[in-house]
N, C-alpha and C positions, 0 to 999 in steps of 0.2 A: 413685481420686478420692474425695474426702470428700463427705458428704451431710449437710445441715442440715435438720431438720424444724421448721417453725413450726406449732404446734398450738393450736387453740382449740376451743370446743364445737361450733359450727356450721360452721366453716371458711368463713365468709361475710363476715368483716370483718378483724379484726386480723391473723390469720395470712395472709390473702391479701395484705394491705398489706405485711407484713414480707417475705414471699417475693418479691414483685414488686420491692421496693427492693433486696433481697439480690441478686437476679439482675441488677439494673442496676449494682450496685457491685462485685460479686465477679468474679474471674477464672473464666470457665466451663470452663477447661481444668484447674482445680484443685479446684473445689468447686461443688456444685449445691444448690439449695434446693427443698424440697417443702413445700406447705402441706396440712394435713389437719385433720379434726375428729373428736371422739368421737361426735357426733350430727350428721352433716352436714346442712346445710340444702338447700333446693332450688336456691338461686342465691346469688350474691354480693349483699349488701345494695345496693339502688339508690343510697343515699347514699354508700356506699364507692366504687362505680363512678364516681359523679359527681366526687368529690374527687380520685380517682386520675387521671381524665381531665384534670383541671386541671393536673396535672404531667406530662402526656404519656404516661401508662400506661393501657392499655385492659384492664380486667378484665371487660368485658361478656361475653366468651365463656368465662371461667373457670367451672369446675364444682366445687363442694365435693366432697371425697372423704373416706372414712372412714380414721381413723388406726387401723391394725391393729398387733398385736404384731409381725408380720413386717416391716411398714414401719418401725416404730420400731427394730427390730434392725438394719436396713440402714443406719442413720444413725450418724454419729460425734458428733452433737450434737443434742439435743432442746430446743427453746425452747417452753415452755408459756406460754399467754397466757389464763389464766382457766379452764382445764378442771380444775384442782385434782386431786382424787383419781381422776377419771375418766381422766386420761392414763395410759398404760401405764408400768409401771416395768420398765426393762430393766437388769439388773445390769451394771455397768461402763460404761453409757452416760452421758456427761456431760449434765447437765440443768440448765437455768436457767429460772426463772419470771419473766416480765415481766408484772406485774399491771396492764395497761392496761384501761380501761373498754370495754365492748362499745359499738361505734358505732351499733348498730341503733336506729333511731327517734330518734336525737339530732338536735338542730338542726345545720345544715350547718357553722356556725362551730365547734362542738364536734368534729365529725367531722374537720374540717381540722386542729384542734389535735392530735387523736389521731394522725392521719396523720403530722403533722410530728414528733411525739414518737417514733413508731415508726421513722420514717426516720432520725432522729438516733441512736437506740439501735442500729439495724442498721448504720449507718455505723461506730459505735464497735466493734461486734462484728467487722466485716470487717477493720478496721485492727488490732484486737488479735490476730487470728489470722494476719495477713499475707496475707489473701486479696484485697486490693484489685486490681481490674482495672487493667492498665497503661494509662496515659493515652496517647492518640495524640500523636505528635510534632507540635509546633506547625508549621503551614504558613504561611509568610509570603511 
């Protein structure tokens, strides 16, 4: 099984949003998402919990975790979201940087915009790799 890591500094905003949408879109029998941070915060930002709840995703019990070299080595893809040089470098690991602004302390409308942009980017990633979860057959 492949593993994608979404990493930001505090693992309390962008990477949590991305991993949650990835898990919603991607086939769990083929690929899994993990979110982590270089300096994990104590909790997911309240404004992030709020805007994700609006789309039916509960992050209130998620806990930020540290991005270690071992965790990074276990991945097939690392998506960094603002941790820059603090994110580990793993030779041979495919890495992309998505420079989304940190949602912490931003007005709720801005946090919604960040959420939606992250969701769209994750959707494109899932489709580009052929990881899309099979849609349930229509029941009529």
